[in-house]
C-alpha positions in Angstrom: 0.0 0.0 0.0 1.2 3.5 -0.8 1.3 5.9 2.1 1.4 9.7 2.1 4.3 9.7 4.6 6.9 7.2 5.6 6.9 8.6 9.1 4.3 10.8 10.9 5.6 12.2 14.2 3.2 13.5 16.8 4.9 16.1 19.0 7.6 18.6 18.1 9.6 18.3 21.3 13.3 17.2 21.5 12.8 13.6 20.6 10.2 14.1 17.9 12.1 16.8 16.1 15.4 14.8 16.2 13.6 11.7 14.8 11.9 13.7 12.1 15.0 15.6 11.0 17.2 12.6 10.8 14.5 10.5 9.1 14.1 13.2 6.5 17.9 13.4 6.1 17.9 9.7 5.3 15.4 10.3 2.5 12.1 9.5 4.2 9.0 11.6 3.6 8.2 12.9 7.1 5.4 15.0 8.7 5.3 16.5 12.3 2.2 17.6 14.0 2.4 20.0 17.1 -0.5 21.6 18.9 1.3 23.7 21.4 4.8 24.9 21.0 7.9 23.9 19.0 10.6 22.5 21.1 8.4 20.8 23.6 8.6 20.9 27.4 12.4 21.4 27.5 12.5 24.6 25.4 9.3 26.1 26.6 8.4 25.1 30.1 11.4 22.9 31.2 15.1 22.8 31.2 15.9 25.9 29.1 13.8 28.6 30.9 14.4 26.9 34.2 18.2 27.2 33.7 17.8 30.9 32.8 15.8 31.4 36.1 18.5 29.6 38.0 21.2 31.9 36.6 19.0 34.8 37.7 18.7 33.5 41.2 22.4 33.0 41.5 23.2 36.7 41.2 22.1 37.3 44.7 25.1 35.2 46.0 27.5 36.9 43.6 26.5 40.4 44.8 26.9 39.2 48.4 30.3 37.7 47.8 31.7 40.5 45.7 32.7 42.7 48.7 35.3 40.1 49.7 37.1 40.8 46.5 37.0 44.6 47.0 33.8 45.5 45.1 31.5 48.0 46.6 28.0 47.7 45.2 25.0 49.9 45.6 21.8 48.3 46.9 20.8 45.7 44.4 17.1 45.4 43.2 15.5 42.6 41.2 12.7 43.0 38.7 10.8 39.7 38.0 9.0 41.2 34.9 12.3 42.0 33.2 13.6 38.4 33.7 10.4 36.8 32.4 10.2 39.2 29.4 13.8 38.4 28.5 13.2 34.7 29.0 10.2 34.9 26.7 12.2 36.6 24.0 14.8 33.8 24.1 12.2 31.1 24.1 10.6 32.7 21.1 13.9 32.8 19.3 14.4 29.1 20.0 10.9 28.3 18.7 12.0 29.9 15.4 15.1 27.8 15.3 13.1 24.6 15.8 10.8 25.6 13.0 13.7 26.3 10.7 15.3 23.0 11.6 12.2 21.1 10.6 11.3 23.0 7.5 14.9 23.2 6.2 15.2 19.4 6.7 12.3 18.9 4.3 9.8 17.9 7.0 6.1 18.9 6.6 5.1 20.8 9.7 1.4 20.7 10.7 0.3 23.0 13.5 -2.7 21.5 15.2 -3.8 18.6 17.4 -3.1 15.2 15.9 -5.5 12.2 16.6 -4.6 8.7 15.5 -7.7 7.3 13.7 -6.1 3.9 12.7 -2.8 2.0 12.7 -1.6 4.0 9.7 -3.8 7.1 9.8 -3.6 10.5 11.6 -6.1 13.3 11.6 -4.9 17.0 11.9 -7.2 20.0 11.6 -9.9 17.9 10.0 -7.7 16.3 7.4 -6.6 12.7 7.4 -3.1 11.6 6.5 -1.7 8.1 6.0 1.8 7.0 7.2 3.7 3.7 7.1 5.0 4.5 10.6 3.5 6.7 13.3 5.8 8.0 16.2 4.3 9.2 19.4 6.5 11.8 21.0 4.0 13.8 23.0 5.9 14.1 26.2 4.5 14.5 29.7 2.4 17.0 31.7 2.6 18.1 35.3 0.1 16.5 37.8 -1.4 18.3 40.8 -3.1 16.1 43.3 -6.9 16.5 43.4 -7.1 17.8 47.0 -9.7 20.3 48.0 -8.6 23.7 46.7 -6.1 22.2 44.1 -7.3 24.8 41.6 -5.4 27.5 43.7 -2.1 25.7 43.1 0.2 26.0 40.1 2.7 23.7 38.4 5.9 24.4 36.6 3.9 25.2 33.5 2.4 28.3 35.1 5.5 29.2 37.2 7.3 30.5 34.1 4.5 33.0 33.4 3.7 34.5 36.8 3.0 38.2 36.5 5.0 38.9 39.6 7.3 37.1 42.0 5.3 35.9 45.0 6.5 37.1 48.4 5.9 33.7 50.0 6.0 30.3 48.2 5.3 26.7 49.3 7.0 24.3 47.0 5.5 20.7 47.3 7.6 17.7 46.1 10.8 15.9 46.6 12.2 15.5 43.1 14.6 17.6 41.1 12.0 20.0 39.8 10.8 20.8 43.3 14.4 21.3 44.6 15.3 23.5 41.6 12.3 25.8 41.8 12.6 26.1 45.6 16.2 27.3 44.9 14.9 29.7 42.2 12.2 31.3 44.4 14.5 31.5 47.5 17.4 32.9 45.5 15.2 35.6 44.0 14.0 36.8 47.4 10.8 34.9 48.1 10.2 33.4 51.5 10.3 29.8 50.5 9.3 26.5 52.2 9.9 23.1 50.6 7.5 20.4 51.7 8.1 16.8 51.0 6.0 13.9 52.3 9.0 11.5 52.6 11.9 11.3 55.0 14.4 12.9 52.6 14.1 14.4 49.1 15.8 13.3 45.8 15.0 9.6 46.2 17.3 7.5 44.0 20.3 9.9 44.4 23.3 9.0 46.5 22.6 9.3 50.2 25.6 11.6 50.8 24.4 13.9 48.0 20.9 14.2 49.5 22.2 14.9 53.0 24.8 17.4 51.8 22.2 19.4 49.8 19.8 19.4 52.7 22.5 20.9 54.9 23.4 23.6 52.3 19.8 24.6 51.7 19.2 24.9 55.4 22.4 26.9 55.8 21.1 29.3 53.2 17.9 29.9 55.2 15.5 27.8 53.2 12.7 26.2 55.2 12.8 22.5 54.3 10.1 20.3 55.9 10.1 16.5 55.5 7.2 14.2 56.4 4.9 17.2 55.5 2.0 17.2 53.0 -0.9 19.4 52.2 -4.5 18.2 52.9 -6.3 21.2 51.5 -5.8 24.8 50.2 -8.2 27.7 50.9 -8.2 31.2 49.5 -8.3 33.8 52.2 -10.2 37.1 51.9 -7.0 39.1 51.4 -6.0 36.9 48.4 -3.4 34.8 50.3 -3.6 31.1 50.5 -4.0 28.9 53.6 -2.5 25.5 53.2 -3.7 23.0 55.9 -1.2 20.2 56.3 -2.1 16.6 57.1 -0.7 17.0 60.6 -3.2 19.9 61.2 -0.7 22.8 60.9 -1.7 25.8 58.8 0.7 27.7 56.6 -0.2 31.1 55.0 1.4 31.8 51.6 1.0 33.6 48.3 1.7 30.7 46.0 1.5 26.9 46.2 3.7 25.3 43.6 3.3 21.5 43.0 6.1 19.4 41.5 4.9 16.0 42.5 5.2 14.1 39.2 4.3 14.1 35.5 1.8 12.0 33.6 2.1 11.0 29.9 0.4 13.4 27.6 -2.1 11.1 25.8 -5.2 13.3 25.9 -7.5 12.8 22.9 -4.7 11.0 21.0 -7.0 8.3 19.7 -5.1 5.3 21.1 -8.4 3.5 21.4 -8.4 3.2 17.6 -5.2 1.2 17.7 -3.7 -1.9 19.5 -1.3 0.3 21.5 -1.1 -0.8 25.2 -0.2 1.2 28.3 1.8 0.0 31.2 0.5 0.0 34.8 1.7 3.6 35.3 -0.2 4.8 32.2 2.9 5.2 29.9 3.0 3.8 26.3 4.4 0.3 26.5 7.2 -0.3 24.0 9.8 -2.9 23.3 13.6 -2.4 22.9 13.0 -1.0 19.4 10.4 1.6 20.8 7.6 -0.4 19.0 4.2 -0.5 20.6 1.8 -3.4 20.6 0.6 -1.9 17.3 3.5 -2.7 15.0 3.2 0.5 12.9 3.2 2.8 16.0 6.3 3.7 17.9 6.8 5.9 21.0 9.8 7.7 22.5 10.7 10.2 25.2 8.8 11.1 28.4 5.6 9.4 27.1 7.2 5.9 27.5 8.4 6.8 31.1 11.9 5.3 31.0 14.6 8.0 31.6 12.8 11.3 31.4 15.7 13.5 30.2 16.0 15.6 27.1 19.3 14.0 25.8 17.8 10.5 26.3 14.8 11.5 24.1 17.2 12.8 21.5 19.1 9.5 21.5 15.9 7.5 21.3 14.7 9.7 18.4 17.9 9.2 16.5 17.8 5.4 17.2 14.3 5.2 15.7 15.2 7.2 12.6 18.3 5.1 12.0 16.6 1.8 12.5 13.8 2.6 10.1 15.6 4.5 7.4 19.4 3.9 7.8 19.7 0.5 9.5 23.4 0.1 8.8 23.9 3.1 11.2 21.6 1.8 13.9 22.9 1.7 17.5 20.7 0.8 20.4 20.5 3.4 23.2 22.6 2.5 26.2 20.8 3.5 29.4 23.9 2.9 31.6 26.1 5.7 32.8 23.7 8.5 31.9 25.0 11.7 33.5 22.5 14.2 34.9 22.5 17.4 36.8 20.1 19.0 39.3 20.3 22.8 39.0 19.6 23.4 42.6 21.6 26.0 44.4 24.2 24.6 44.8 24.1 22.3 41.8 24.3 18.5 41.8 26.1 16.5 39.1 26.0 12.7 39.0 26.8 9.8 36.8 26.8 6.0 37.5 25.7 4.2 40.6 25.1 5.6 44.0 26.7 3.9 47.0 23.4 2.4 47.9 22.7 1.1 44.4 26.2 -0.4 44.1 25.8 -2.3 47.3 22.4 -3.5 46.3 23.8 -4.7 43.0 26.3 -6.9 44.9 29.4 -4.8 44.5 32.0 -4.7 47.3 32.6 -1.0 47.3 35.3 1.5 48.4 34.1 5.1 48.9 36.2 8.1 48.3 34.7 11.4 49.6 35.8 14.9 50.1 34.0 18.0 51.5 35.7 21.3 51.3 35.1 25.1 51.1 35.8 26.2 47.6 38.7 28.6 47.0 36.4 31.3 45.6 34.7 31.5 49.0 37.8 31.9 51.2 37.7 35.7 50.9 34.0 35.8 51.8 31.8 35.1 54.7 30.0 32.3 52.8 30.4 28.9 54.5 29.1 26.8 51.7 30.9 23.5 51.2 31.4 21.4 48.0 31.0 17.6 48.1 32.7 15.2 45.8 32.4 11.4 45.9 33.6 8.3 44.0 32.0 4.9 44.3 34.6 2.3 43.4 34.4 -1.5 43.0 36.9 -2.9 45.5 37.6 -6.0 43.5 38.1 -4.5 40.0 39.1 -0.9 40.9 36.5 0.3 38.4 34.8 3.6 39.2 31.1 2.8 39.4 29.7 6.3 40.3 30.8 9.9 40.5 28.8 12.5 42.5 29.2 16.2 43.2 27.3 19.0 45.0 28.8 22.4 44.3 29.3 25.2 41.7 29.3 24.0 38.1 28.7 20.4 39.2 27.0 19.5 35.9 29.8 21.0 33.8 32.4 19.0 35.7 30.6 15.7 35.8 29.9 15.8 32.0 33.6 15.3 31.3 33.9 12.6 34.0 31.0 10.7 32.4 33.1 10.0 29.4 35.7 8.4 31.6 33.2 6.3 33.4 31.6 5.3 30.1 35.0 4.2 28.9 35.5 2.0 32.0 37.9 4.1 34.0 39.4 2.7 37.2 40.4 4.5 40.3 44.0 4.1 39.2 43.2 6.1 36.1 41.9 8.9 38.3 44.9 8.7 40.5 47.3 8.9 37.6 45.6 11.9 36.0 47.3 15.2 36.8 44.9 17.7 38.1 44.2 21.2 36.8 45.3 23.6 39.6 43.8 25.5 41.3 40.3 24.1 40.6 37.6 22.3 42.5 37.5 19.6 39.8 41.1 18.5 40.6 39.8 17.0 43.9 38.4 14.1 41.9 41.9 13.0 41.0 43.5 13.7 44.4 41.3 11.6 46.7 43.6 8.8 47.9 42.2 7.4 51.2 38.9 5.5 51.2 36.3 6.5 53.8 35.7 4.1 56.6 32.1 3.0 56.8 
């Protein structure tokens, strides 16, 4: 049967655009449908604008520390509207870049909601199109628990478009989005409380990293409350919000921000017209080739719920394009040793296994750990400390994990991720000459394992 398109991609986020561009470059006839914004979550309401806001929040520290280096500054003031307007301008520029990437690759871009009407058929703006392969890359969407008064709360989607910076903010959640936004609001001057229902935030991260970040956030004056959750939210006559916690306490705030998870964005997608199956969490179920239970329909990125990171979606999109249209170049995505960063203040950078994971996997481990006050802070009153940690297999000397909390942690760990991917041993680290004076050199100077 002849199809109008070889590949029809639903969703112009990171993964979808990468798959579409490469497939078109391999000679396939490709269409992309997008109903919201080009670039997806990452570009519009995710990593890119969030990092810009993190940069903005960091200036408060820079101004504070400048006096130690002889700078006398006038009283600093911050204007939220300026930051948001400049952020919007940059996102608009990136939207245009994504449009050009698609169009210049020969991809047909359709702006409208796509609904799958059959295994090889998609409807957009009232028109039906046929395709040999359909790729679902619709991403995720924030979830706010349906507690009484939930309509008064916001998610990360709305946070980027607030008209003004709230004076008081409650951030609810224990994942990286909650920790990052708590740092943003706190750094920009809002009185911020971070509430998490569990014993310690950032579940899955190395225990030393979690503990160190908690200490640093507390040291900076952020109110961090564990074993705390909201039962209901009420709007007060003066416009403020009253959050009643499950333990009966009442907190008055101007903004309740939820970062308690994301669901796959499958609204009105038409999956009932296909054989596509969902897993128990509601994500699209796919095999190792990203193929769903309906052979002609594939899915990648956040919508499959594996590793919800932009670079992973990019890798998955490229893998799909190569397998379908350039099989001689196909390489499976390796989900091991994926580096990641949390842009909290201070930052976290990590790659490989945590100490807890390594032990659980049966490794006999040696731990090398260092906590120190960075050189930049020695002329200031700031008492922030940086943490660096290596998890090493005691039998093979192979470095299993590398973790850091401190300035530019993500930038430093990216380079170390290459070493771990290549199978570096602790001896390789020891034999590497450090760049002096830097914080990063600490990773190659730790000689004595920590006693546990």
